[in-house]
C-alpha positions as CSV (number, residue, x, y, z in Angstrom):
1,M,0.0,0.0,0.0
2,N,1.3,3.4,-0.9
3,E,0.0,6.3,1.2
4,M,-0.8,9.1,-1.1
5,T,-1.0,11.9,1.4
6,D,-1.5,12.5,5.1
7,N,-5.0,14.0,4.3
8,S,-7.5,11.3,5.1
9,T,-10.0,12.8,2.6
10,V,-7.8,11.6,-0.3
11,G,-7.2,7.9,0.6
12,Y,-4.5,5.6,-0.8
13,M,-3.6,3.3,-3.6
14,T,-3.4,-0.4,-2.9
15,D,-0.5,-2.6,-4.1
16,D,-2.8,-4.1,-6.8
17,G,-3.6,-0.6,-8.2
18,R,-7.1,-0.1,-6.6
19,Q,-7.9,3.4,-5.5
20,I,-9.3,3.6,-2.0
21,G,-11.1,6.8,-1.0
22,G,-11.0,9.1,2.0
23,T,-12.3,8.3,5.5
24,M,-15.9,7.0,5.7
25,M,-15.9,6.2,9.4
26,E,-13.6,7.1,12.2
27,M,-13.6,5.7,15.7
28,K,-12.0,8.2,18.1
29,N,-10.7,7.0,21.5
30,I,-13.6,4.5,22.0
31,T,-13.9,3.1,25.5
32,L,-16.7,0.7,26.3
33,R,-17.4,-0.8,29.8
34,F,-19.8,-3.3,31.2
35,G,-19.9,-2.6,34.9
36,G,-16.3,-3.0,36.0
37,V,-15.2,-4.8,32.9
38,V,-13.5,-2.8,30.1
39,A,-14.4,-4.4,26.8
40,I,-12.7,-1.7,24.7
41,E,-10.1,0.7,25.9
42,D,-9.2,4.0,24.1
43,I,-9.2,2.6,20.6
44,S,-9.0,4.8,17.5
45,F,-9.0,3.7,13.8
46,D,-10.7,4.6,10.5
47,I,-12.4,2.9,7.7
48,R,-11.8,4.2,4.2
49,E,-14.3,4.4,1.3
50,G,-14.1,1.2,-0.8
51,E,-11.7,-0.8,1.3
52,I,-12.0,-4.1,3.0
53,R,-11.0,-3.5,6.6
54,A,-10.4,-6.5,8.9
55,I,-10.7,-6.4,12.7
56,I,-8.8,-9.4,14.2
57,G,-7.6,-10.6,17.6
58,P,-7.8,-13.6,20.0
59,N,-11.1,-14.6,21.6
60,G,-12.2,-12.0,24.1
61,A,-10.3,-9.2,22.4
62,G,-13.4,-7.0,22.1
63,K,-13.9,-7.4,18.3
64,S,-17.6,-8.0,18.3
65,S,-18.1,-5.3,20.9
66,M,-16.4,-2.9,18.5
67,L,-18.7,-4.0,15.7
68,N,-21.7,-3.5,18.0
69,V,-20.5,0.1,18.6
70,I,-20.2,0.7,14.9
71,S,-23.7,-0.6,14.3
72,G,-25.3,1.2,17.2
73,F,-26.0,-1.8,19.4
74,Y,-23.6,-0.6,22.1
75,H,-22.9,3.0,23.1
76,P,-19.4,3.8,24.3
77,Q,-18.9,5.6,27.6
78,E,-16.0,7.6,26.1
79,G,-15.0,8.5,22.6
80,E,-16.8,9.5,19.4
81,V,-18.0,7.8,16.2
82,W,-17.7,9.9,13.0
83,F,-19.5,8.9,9.8
84,H,-19.0,10.8,6.5
85,G,-17.3,13.7,8.3
86,E,-20.0,14.2,10.9
87,K,-20.0,13.2,14.6
88,R,-22.7,10.6,15.0
89,P,-25.0,11.2,18.0
90,T,-26.2,8.3,20.2
91,M,-28.9,6.6,18.1
92,R,-30.8,3.3,17.9
93,P,-29.6,0.5,15.6
94,Y,-32.4,1.0,13.1
95,K,-31.4,4.7,12.7
96,V,-27.8,3.5,12.1
97,A,-29.2,1.1,9.4
98,Q,-31.0,4.0,7.8
99,Q,-27.6,5.8,7.4
100,G,-26.5,2.9,5.2
101,I,-24.8,0.5,7.6
102,A,-25.9,-3.2,7.4
103,R,-24.4,-6.2,9.2
104,T,-24.4,-10.0,9.6
105,F,-24.1,-11.7,12.9
106,Q,-21.7,-14.2,14.5
107,N,-24.7,-16.4,15.3
108,I,-27.0,-16.6,12.3
109,A,-30.1,-14.5,12.9
110,L,-32.5,-15.6,10.1
111,F,-36.2,-16.5,10.2
112,K,-35.8,-20.2,10.0
113,G,-39.4,-20.9,8.9
114,M,-39.3,-18.4,6.0
115,S,-38.0,-18.9,2.6
116,T,-34.6,-17.6,1.3
117,L,-36.4,-15.0,-0.8
118,D,-38.6,-13.8,2.1
119,N,-35.6,-13.6,4.4
120,I,-33.7,-11.5,2.0
121,M,-36.8,-9.3,1.5
122,T,-36.7,-8.4,5.1
123,G,-33.4,-6.6,4.3
124,R,-35.4,-4.2,2.1
125,M,-37.2,-2.7,5.1
126,T,-35.0,0.4,5.3
127,Q,-35.7,1.1,1.6
128,M,-39.5,0.8,1.8
129,K,-41.5,4.1,1.6
130,S,-45.1,2.9,1.8
131,S,-46.9,2.9,5.1
132,L,-47.6,-0.4,6.9
133,L,-51.3,0.0,6.1
134,S,-50.8,0.4,2.4
135,Q,-48.4,-2.5,2.4
136,A,-51.0,-4.7,4.2
137,I,-53.6,-3.7,1.6
138,W,-51.1,-4.2,-1.1
139,F,-52.6,-1.9,-3.6
140,G,-51.4,0.8,-6.0
141,K,-48.1,2.4,-5.0
142,A,-47.4,-0.2,-2.3
143,A,-47.9,-3.1,-4.8
144,K,-45.6,-1.4,-7.3
145,E,-43.0,-0.7,-4.6
146,E,-43.0,-4.4,-3.5
147,A,-42.6,-5.6,-7.1
148,E,-39.5,-3.3,-7.4
149,H,-38.1,-4.6,-4.1
150,R,-38.7,-8.2,-5.2
151,Q,-36.8,-7.5,-8.4
152,K,-33.8,-6.2,-6.4
153,V,-33.9,-9.4,-4.2
154,E,-34.0,-11.6,-7.3
155,E,-30.8,-9.8,-8.5
156,I,-29.1,-10.5,-5.2
157,I,-30.2,-14.2,-5.4
158,D,-28.7,-14.4,-8.8
159,F,-25.5,-12.7,-7.6
160,L,-25.0,-15.1,-4.7
161,E,-25.9,-18.1,-7.0
162,I,-28.7,-19.4,-4.7
163,Q,-31.5,-19.6,-7.3
164,A,-32.1,-23.3,-6.4
165,I,-33.0,-22.5,-2.8
166,R,-35.0,-19.3,-3.3
167,K,-38.2,-20.9,-2.1
168,T,-36.6,-23.2,0.5
169,P,-37.2,-22.5,4.2
170,V,-33.7,-21.4,5.5
171,G,-34.0,-23.8,8.5
172,R,-33.6,-26.7,6.1
173,L,-30.4,-25.3,4.6
174,P,-26.9,-26.3,5.5
175,Y,-25.0,-23.9,7.7
176,G,-22.7,-22.5,5.0
177,M,-25.7,-21.7,2.8
178,Q,-27.5,-20.0,5.6
179,K,-24.5,-17.7,6.0
180,R,-24.8,-16.9,2.3
181,V,-28.5,-16.0,2.8
182,E,-27.7,-13.8,5.7
183,L,-25.1,-12.0,3.5
184,G,-27.9,-11.6,0.9
185,R,-30.2,-10.0,3.5
186,A,-27.5,-7.5,4.4
187,L,-26.9,-6.7,0.8
188,A,-30.6,-6.1,0.3
189,A,-30.3,-2.9,2.4
190,E,-27.9,-1.5,-0.2
191,P,-25.4,-0.6,2.5
192,K,-22.6,1.9,2.1
193,L,-20.8,0.1,4.9
194,L,-21.2,-3.7,5.3
195,L,-20.2,-5.2,8.7
196,L,-19.5,-8.9,8.7
197,D,-19.1,-10.7,12.0
198,E,-17.2,-13.9,11.4
199,P,-18.7,-14.6,8.0
200,M,-16.8,-17.9,7.6
201,A,-17.1,-19.3,11.1
202,G,-17.9,-23.0,10.9
203,M,-17.4,-23.3,7.2
204,N,-15.3,-25.9,5.3
205,V,-12.6,-25.0,2.9
206,E,-14.8,-24.9,-0.2
207,E,-17.5,-22.8,1.6
208,K,-14.8,-20.3,2.8
209,E,-13.5,-20.0,-0.8
210,D,-17.0,-19.2,-2.0
211,M,-17.6,-16.7,0.7
212,S,-14.3,-15.0,0.1
213,R,-15.1,-14.7,-3.6
214,F,-18.5,-13.1,-2.8
215,I,-17.0,-10.6,-0.4
216,L,-14.5,-9.5,-2.9
217,D,-17.2,-9.3,-5.6
218,V,-19.4,-7.2,-3.4
219,N,-16.5,-4.8,-2.8
220,D,-15.5,-4.7,-6.4
221,E,-18.8,-4.8,-8.3
222,F,-21.0,-2.8,-5.8
223,G,-18.2,-0.6,-4.5
224,T,-19.3,-1.5,-1.0
225,T,-17.0,-0.7,1.9
226,I,-16.6,-3.7,4.2
227,A,-15.4,-4.2,7.8
228,L,-15.2,-7.7,8.9
229,I,-14.2,-9.8,11.9
230,E,-12.6,-13.1,10.9
231,H,-10.4,-15.7,12.8
232,D,-9.0,-17.4,9.6
233,M,-5.8,-15.5,9.2
234,G,-5.2,-16.9,5.7
235,V,-8.5,-15.4,4.6
236,V,-7.8,-12.1,6.3
237,M,-4.4,-11.7,4.7
238,D,-5.8,-12.7,1.3
239,I,-8.8,-10.3,1.1
240,S,-8.1,-7.4,3.4
241,D,-6.6,-4.0,2.4
242,R,-5.9,-3.0,6.0
243,V,-6.1,-4.8,9.4
244,V,-6.6,-3.5,12.9
245,V,-5.6,-5.9,15.7
246,M,-7.2,-6.0,19.2
247,D,-6.1,-7.8,22.3
248,Y,-7.8,-7.5,25.7
249,G,-9.7,-4.5,24.5
250,K,-6.7,-2.6,23.3
251,K,-5.4,-1.9,19.8
252,I,-2.0,-3.5,19.3
253,G,-1.6,-3.3,15.6
254,D,-2.9,-1.4,12.5
255,G,-1.7,-1.5,8.9
256,T,-1.5,-3.6,5.8
257,P,-1.6,-7.4,6.2
258,A,2.2,-7.5,5.7
259,E,2.8,-4.9,8.3
260,V,0.5,-6.6,10.8
261,L,2.2,-10.0,10.2
262,A,5.5,-8.4,11.1
263,N,4.3,-6.7,14.2
264,Q,5.9,-8.4,17.3
265,D,2.9,-7.5,19.6
266,V,0.6,-9.2,17.2
267,I,2.8,-12.2,17.0
268,D,3.0,-12.5,20.7
269,A,-0.8,-12.1,21.1
270,Y,-1.5,-15.0,18.6
271,L,1.2,-17.2,20.0
272,G,0.1,-16.6,23.6
273,V,3.4,-15.1,24.7
274,S,3.0,-13.0,27.9
275,H,3.6,-9.3,27.8
276,D,6.2,-7.8,30.2
């Protein structure tokens, strides 16, 4: 990676020639406590337009807590969240979603009795303009709007290559396929920033390869900025532009995959070496 300037509004050029934009989101001195337990301690980092930004660290490092801060599920006691150059006030998760931030979850959160298509349709809620009453009546503008949303969902189904299971209840699907459906539901919200919480957990090698390909395609074809938590270091190093490393709630590394791999604090954390 070649830094083009110190001005975060300009961004940087990746080693493979991709242009990454300026800062989309900035976490400034974030501290999150649960009673006397400090989950995140004074962490700052940014996420740039168009990049794939990985957040890694051992179990209990505070990664999911950080993702929950970004998505509005948790509110830090200290620090600020900035989005598109503006300080974000404390807001509920649905308001954060309306700003263009969508996510998947570490534990799959789908409606198991509903079909693949209907699950992905629920991701269109933030895009719907008609009132609940008009949607229930399903007439006129509401009917036209739903048809447009279904067309968008069908495009996502084609993109994720899950046409064969579009009418299948997701509870009957294998785990890896459920993960793909959950990705589809997040994409249905047309996010500017997509948060992925361990998108490849529990997958076999072939499923990981497929998911990696889809993540790269989402970033490349849709231009979606992605922040992800992932334990598979091989995957992280292959698909990420920059990596922030957490350990015991603190940031111990931040940079390109190569820079992170050469960071002694990161090596110690993953090898379980005690810190003096």
